GUMARGU-954333 format. One line per 8 residues: for each residue x, y, z of N, C-alpha, C. Coordinates in steps of 0.001 Angstrom, whole numbers, plus 500000, padded with zeros to 6 digits. Example, Ala and Ser with C-alpha at 12.3 -4.5 7.8 and 13.67 -1.06 7.14 Angstrom:
BEGIN
513190:494310:507800:512300:495500:507800:513200:496700:507800; 512850:497750:507080:513670:498940:507140:512900:500030:507870
//
This chain:
BEGIN
206613:532271:287954:207956:531725:288166:208458:531105:286860; 209685:531472:286409:210234:530899:285177:210343:529385:285275; 210320:528686:284118:210382:527215:284127:211588:526662:284873; 212775:527294:284708:213964:526757:285378:213865:526922:286895; 213155:527960:287347:212958:528128:288787:212035:527049:289319; 210978:526741:288553:210060:525682:288974:210790:524346:289025; 211669:524118:288040:212437:522870:288030:213344:522789:289248; 213983:523894:289607:214842:523918:290794:214033:523630:292055
212801:524161:292113:211944:523906:293270:211604:522424:293376; 211365:521792:292223:211074:520350:292220:212297:519554:292669; 213473:519929:292146:214713:519240:292526:214992:519422:294016; 214764:520633:294521:214976:520890:295952:214033:520046:296798; 212794:519896:296356:211836:519058:297083:212295:517610:297124; 212769:517113:295979:213277:515732:295933:214507:515579:296819; 215374:516597:296816:216577:516544:297646:216221:516458:299122; 215293:517308:299558:214885:517312:300960:214250:515971:301336
213381:515461:300470:212731:514180:300745:213750:513052:300847; 214738:513058:299951:215763:512010:299953:216636:512087:301205; 217032:513301:301587:217875:513477:302771:217138:513069:304041; 215905:513499:304176:215126:513173:305376:214865:511668:305450; 214486:511079:304302:214228:509636:304285:215488:508848:304633; 216621:509271:304075:217876:508577:304387:218243:508667:305848; 218069:509859:306439:218377:510027:307859:217471:509164:308727; 216199:509065:308361:215254:508234:309120:215640:506764:309032
215996:506308:307833:216372:504894:307646:217623:504563:308450; 218625:505454:308425:219854:505210:309188:219568:505263:310688; 218735:506210:311110:218364:506281:312522:217648:505027:312986; 216783:504488:312137:216077:503247:312480:217044:502075:312558; 218059:502082:311693:219066:501017:311739:219842:501069:313046; 220137:502254:313513:220860:502368:314773:219998:501903:315945; 218687:502124:315841:217775:501731:316921:217678:500217:317082; 218208:499463:316129:218183:498006:316218:219101:497485:317314
220056:498304:317751:221062:497853:318713:220931:498628:320023; 221171:497930:321106:221118:498569:322417:222421:499305:322730; 223523:498864:322128:224801:499530:322375:225031:500638:321365; 225913:501552:321683:226225:502672:320802:227207:502219:319723; 226906:502614:318493:227754:502253:317360:228075:503501:316544; 229261:503486:315941:229586:504544:314992:228819:504286:313699; 228664:505312:312885:227856:505193:311673:228388:504095:310761; 229691:504036:310566:230267:503034:309666:229997:501613:310155
229923:501436:311474:229691:500102:312026:228321:499558:311656; 227363:500436:311404:226025:499981:311018:226049:499264:309674; 226999:499645:308820:227086:499024:307507:228215:498027:307366; 228861:497684:308473:229985:496745:308422:229526:495365:307950; 230458:494606:307461:230155:493255:306987:229473:492422:308073; 228464:491675:307647:227747:490706:308486:226880:491361:309571; 226754:492674:309561:225847:493318:310499:224417:493197:309967; 223463:492983:310888:222064:492852:310475:221549:494141:309834
222153:495246:310193:221701:496541:309692:222409:496964:308398; 223286:496109:307863:224113:496512:306713:223255:496903:305506; 222278:496063:305166:221432:496356:304014:220632:497636:304195; 220063:497786:305379:219276:498986:305666:220166:500231:305669; 221372:500069:306181:222313:501195:306198:222643:501652:304784; 222900:500716:303885:223266:501090:302521:222109:501783:301806; 220877:501353:302074:219719:502035:301489:219644:503468:302013; 219763:503613:303336:219697:504951:303926:220813:505848:303452
222011:505308:303397:223151:506124:302967:223039:506460:301486; 222480:505526:300706:222259:505807:299289:221287:506964:299090; 220257:507019:299929:219308:508134:299859:219982:509453:300232; 220845:509421:301240:221566:510634:301639:222486:511100:300517; 223195:510174:299900:224090:510533:298797:223293:511135:297640; 222149:510538:297326:221294:511086:296269:220844:512497:296625; 220520:512702:297899:220125:514042:298339:221245:515050:298187; 222472:514651:298519:223626:515547:298375:223801:515962:296917
223700:515006:296004:223872:515302:294587:222748:516203:294061; 221534:516013:294554:220419:516861:294137:220581:518290:294663; 221088:518422:295884:221356:519756:296424:222406:520458:295569; 223392:519704:295107:224429:520292:294242:223812:520877:292977; 222772:520227:292464:222088:520757:291276:221383:522073:291612; 220745:522125:292778:219997:523326:293176:220924:524529:293341; 222105:524309:293932:223016:525427:294249:224136:525570:293225; 223917:525084:292026:224966:525081:290997:225430:526485:290627
224588:527512:290861:224954:528871:290468:225631:529654:291585; 225786:529067:292775:226423:529764:293893:227934:529796:293672; 228545:530930:293981:229983:531076:293842:230573:531674:295114; 231814:531311:295403:232495:531824:296575:233342:533036:296199; 233702:533825:297226:234557:534993:296993:236018:534707:297324; 236343:533520:297785:237712:533190:298152:238590:533075:296906; 239801:533635:296951:240659:533678:295753:240940:532308:295146; 241244:531313:295971:241624:530003:295445:240400:529126:295206
239502:529066:296177:238367:528163:296101:237313:528602:295089; 237415:529811:294556:236437:530236:293558:236766:529701:292168; 237857:528946:292066:238217:528367:290772:237233:527276:290356; 236535:526703:291300:235492:525733:290963:234269:526010:291828; 233118:525596:291345:231857:525867:292032:231753:525039:293310; 231144:525593:294360:230916:524804:295577:230108:523542:295299; 229232:523605:294303:228446:522421:293950:229353:521267:293533; 230501:521580:292902:231440:520533:292498:232017:519829:293719
232272:520586:294779:232769:519981:296018:231722:519047:296608; 230446:519444:296509:229369:518575:296999:229287:517285:296189; 229463:517392:294877:229422:516203:294030:230547:515238:294401; 231745:515781:294612:232884:514939:295010:232605:514282:296356; 232086:515060:297313:231771:514509:298634:230732:513403:298523; 229685:513641:297733:228643:512630:297577:229174:511357:296934; 230005:511511:295910:230570:510336:295234:231456:509521:296173; 232263:510209:296971:233150:509500:297900:232366:508832:299027
231335:509502:299526:230482:508873:300543:229790:507638:299959; 229376:507737:298696:228757:506579:298052:229722:505417:297932; 230981:505706:297601:231996:504651:297524:232224:504029:298894; 232307:504868:299935:232521:504357:301295:231380:503453:301732; 230154:503780:301319:229015:502933:301669:229023:501627:300884; 229474:501705:299621:229509:500500:298787:230618:499550:299191; 231673:500073:299830:232790:499242:300309:232822:499345:301835; 231962:498594:302520:231887:498709:303986:233132:498154:304658
233328:498572:305882:234489:498078:306629:234236:496646:307088; 235288:495973:307495:235183:494602:307986:234519:494603:309371; 234106:493448:309871:233395:493405:311150:234129:494158:312266; 233386:495029:312942:233967:495805:314026:234631:497087:313584; 234805:497276:312293:235470:498464:311740:236765:498775:312496; 237773:497905:312372:239036:498141:313092:239749:499388:312590; 240533:499991:313460:241306:501166:313051:242431:500730:312120; 242920:501652:311330:243967:501320:310358:245283:500969:311024
245467:501409:312266:246713:501113:312973:246683:499752:313650; 245515:499104:313666:245401:497804:314328:245787:496656:313405; 246052:495480:313982:246473:494326:313172:245326:493712:312381; 244084:494015:312738:242939:493396:312070:242472:494168:310842; 243083:495297:310550:242647:496118:309426:242903:495401:308101; 241891:495406:307245:241998:494788:305931:242064:495869:304850; 242275:495435:303617:242349:496381:302508:241044:497157:302366; 239916:496470:302576:238630:497141:302467:238472:498222:303543
239094:498025:304702:239035:499039:305750:239793:500297:305322; 240933:500096:304680:241692:501233:304175:240878:501991:303130; 240275:501246:302204:239484:501890:301152:238301:502645:301742; 237623:502021:302697:236448:502645:303310:236816:503913:304078; 237825:503816:304920:238183:504948:305775:238778:506096:304963; 239646:505775:304010:240242:506832:303187:239158:507570:302401; 238216:506811:301826:237121:507441:301078:236269:508315:301995; 235980:507820:303197:235159:508585:304134:235864:509874:304566
237175:509782:304819:237939:510964:305238:237986:511999:304109; 238250:511536:302884:238290:512453:301743:236915:513070:301489; 235863:512277:301684:234507:512798:301519:234224:513886:302547; 234650:513649:303771:234464:514650:304822:235247:515924:304481; 236463:515759:303962:237271:516920:303582:236595:517707:302455; 236032:517000:301481:235328:517666:300386:234090:518386:300900; 233399:517750:301859:232231:518399:302455:232610:519656:303216; 233712:519600:303949:234191:520789:304675:234581:521900:303701
235204:521518:302575:235557:522507:301560:234305:523173:301001; 233277:522360:300752:232012:522908:300246:231405:523878:301249; 231413:523520:302530:230846:524398:303552:231634:525703:303646; 232953:525618:303501:233779:526829:303516:233455:527716:302314; 233280:527091:301155:232929:527858:299965:231562:528522:300120; 230597:527775:300625:229256:528322:300808:229237:529395:301895; 230116:529260:302896:230168:530255:303971:230684:531595:303483; 231363:531619:302346:231881:532868:301770:231241:533129:300409
229991:532682:300253:229305:532803:298971:228670:534175:298811; 228351:534513:297569:227665:535770:297286:226239:535755:297844; 225627:534580:297874:224298:534439:298457:224435:534528:299974; 224020:535652:300557:224280:535873:301977:223488:534928:302874; 222309:534480:302396:221534:533550:303223:222198:532187:303290; 222686:531717:302136:223438:530462:302113:224703:530599:302948; 225357:531761:302875:226584:531996:303645:226313:531927:305139; 225238:532564:305590:224923:532556:307020:224628:531148:307519
223841:530407:306760:223535:529026:307143:224801:528179:307185; 225704:528411:306237:226921:527602:306149:227906:527928:307261; 227975:529186:307664:228849:529553:308778:228388:528859:310052; 227085:528946:310327:226539:528319:311538:226695:526807:311486; 226314:526203:310351:226409:524752:310229:227843:524261:310250; 228738:524994:309569:230138:524581:309524:230796:524608:310888; 230535:525656:311651:231107:525742:312996:230596:524611:313883; 229295:524352:313821:228709:523299:314667:229270:521926:314297
229276:521623:313001:229783:520317:312557:231267:520167:312882; 232050:521229:312629:233485:521160:312881:233816:520919:314345; 233172:521664:315231:233453:521531:316663:233022:520170:317190; 231810:519752:316817:231281:518480:317328:232062:517293:316762; 232317:517324:315440:233051:516214:314826:234479:516133:315348; 235130:517287:315541:236495:517279:316065:236529:516722:317487; 235553:517097:318293:235486:516573:319667:235303:515061:319660; 234378:514580:318832:234163:513134:318736:235384:512406:318219
236085:513002:317233:237284:512366:316704:238397:512279:317726; 238572:513332:318520:239598:513315:319561:239289:512264:320618; 238016:512140:320961:237617:511118:321940:237914:509722:321395; 237631:509542:320111:237878:508233:319492:239370:507917:319444; 240182:508899:319027:241632:508667:318944:242245:508411:320311; 241689:509057:321333:242222:508905:322677:241727:507631:323355; 240868:506879:322642:240337:505652:323231:239382:505935:324371; 238692:507056:324285:237760:507447:325344:236424:506749:325224
235420:507345:325834:234085:506768:325869:233497:506728:324464; 233320:505499:323918:232787:505363:322570:231316:505757:322499; 230598:505666:323630:229196:506086:323644:229097:507573:323320; 229949:508365:323953:229955:509807:323702:230443:510092:322287; 231524:509431:321877:232090:509661:320557:231114:509334:319440; 230426:508189:319545:229474:507809:318500:228262:508729:318490; 227841:509161:319671:226708:510094:319742:227051:511419:319089; 228251:511922:319353:228676:513174:318731:228771:513029:317210
229198:511865:316756:229280:511637:315313:227890:511722:314676; 226899:511099:315319:225540:511142:314800:224981:512563:314843; 225299:513303:315898:224824:514684:316004:225420:515537:314887; 226736:515385:314655:227391:516147:313595:226811:515791:312229; 226562:514501:311999:225975:514080:310727:224560:514638:310579; 223807:514643:311678:222457:515193:311637:222445:516677:311298; 223392:517426:311886:223485:518857:311591:223860:519065:310127; 224747:518219:309618:225117:518313:308209:223924:518102:307289
223083:517121:307624:221883:516871:306824:220925:518056:306912; 220735:518584:308121:219861:519750:308287:220380:520955:307509; 221705:521122:307483:222302:522220:306714:221979:522066:305233; 222131:520865:304699:221824:520629:303294:220359:520906:302999; 219480:520462:303891:218040:520703:303719:217750:522202:303705; 218323:522927:304670:218072:524367:304776:218598:525110:303556; 219803:524759:303099:220391:525428:301938:219545:525175:300694; 219084:523931:300512:218266:523610:299338:216961:524394:299344
216329:524485:300520:215044:525197:300613:215236:526690:300416; 216186:527276:301146:216380:528730:301096:216803:529181:299698; 217728:528438:299082:218237:528888:297790:217210:528699:296672; 216249:527801:296850:215251:527585:295805:214090:528566:295891; 213993:529337:296996:212934:530330:297121:213202:531483:296164; 212224:531908:295373:212440:532982:294391:212971:534266:295013; 212425:534675:296169:212863:535924:296798:214327:535842:297200; 214748:534685:297723:216135:534524:298153:217068:534516:296956
216647:533895:295863:217499:533835:294672:217686:535225:294096; 216632:536046:294140:216768:537419:293667:217710:538204:294554; 217627:537954:295870:218522:538629:296810:219957:538164:296611; 220129:536890:296254:221476:536334:296074:222176:536953:294879; 221397:537355:293883:222032:537945:292700:222681:539272:292992; 222228:539931:294096:222834:541191:294498:222450:542362:293631; 221527:542169:292696:221118:543263:291812:219796:543816:292279; 219726:545112:292607:218485:545684:293061:217451:545714:291952
216197:545766:292363:215126:545798:291368:215232:547076:290557; 215116:546939:289235:215253:548096:288352:213880:548542:287869; 213697:549885:287751:212476:550421:287201:212530:550300:285694; 211498:549758:285039:211529:549599:283588:211845:550907:282890; 212556:550817:281760:212963:552004:281015:211729:552772:280559; 211733:554062:280785:210640:554889:280343:209579:555131:281390; 209560:554319:282452:208522:554456:283466:208625:555795:284175; 209849:556189:284550:210033:557453:285262:209637:558641:284402
210016:558623:283110:209669:559715:282235:208161:559816:282033; 207493:558683:281924:206047:558689:281725:205337:559289:282933; 205807:558937:284136:205198:559482:285339:205410:560988:285432; 206610:561454:285043:206886:562890:285091:206005:563646:284110; 205812:563107:282893:204973:563754:281910:203521:563833:282373; 203058:562716:282987:201687:562698:283514:201507:563742:284589; 202490:563904:285441:202403:564890:286516:202375:566308:285957; 203191:566603:284939:203214:567900:284318:201865:568209:283661
201241:567205:283052:199935:567397:282434:198878:567748:283465; 198942:567095:284639:197987:567396:285703:198152:568819:286190; 199430:569269:286345:199683:570623:286793:199184:571647:285775; 199345:571340:284478:198900:572262:283448:197388:572423:283479; 196660:571321:283693:195211:571394:283762:194745:572204:284959; 195510:572090:286061:195145:572858:287255:195335:574364:287022
//
C-alpha cells in the first residue's frame, strides 16, 4: 500500500474513533435525565450535562473534519455542486457545528419566535441550521459522486436523515409530542454519524478506492506481446 494510502487509513481510523467516542459521550449525557431532551438542550447554559456535551460534540466535529480529509478526492457529477469538493461542504458543516456547540443556547433553548430568546439563541440556532444545510449539501454531493460505493451509502443515509429529521422538525414546529420529536432528532443524528463512519471506512479501503477511480486494471506494456512470442516458440518446438 502506498504511503498516502496508509496515511488515509490512519486518518480514517482516527475519524471513526472520534465519531464513535463523541456519540457515546453525548448518549451518556442524555442518560443523565429521565425526561426527553433535544440535543441542543444538553449543552444549554447551566445544564449539568453542558460540559460533557461540549466534549462529545467536539469529538464529533473533529471526526467530521477528519472524514473530510479522507474523502478529499471525491467529486460530484452535478453541474453546480461540482464547483467545490464535497469535503469542503463537510468542513463548513463541522466548523458551524463547532460554533453552535461553543455558543450554547440559553436555559431551555427557547424558540426564536418566543419572548425569552436571547442573542446567543439566535447565534446558536442560525449556526446549527446552516451547519445542517451544509451537511445536506455534502450528502447530496456524495450521493452523486464518481465513487459508486460512497454514492450508494450517501443516498441511503441522506434519505433516512432527511425523512426522520423533517418529521421531527414538523412535530416540533407544530408543538407536538417533544418526546417523539427529540427521539427522532437523536435517531437522525445517529444515522448521520453512522454514515460518516461508513464513508470513511469504505473510501479508505484500497479495493474501493481503485474502484472509485473508474479505471480498469491495465496489463503492463509488453506483457501481451511476450506471451504471444512464448506461445509461438512452443508451437515451433512441437
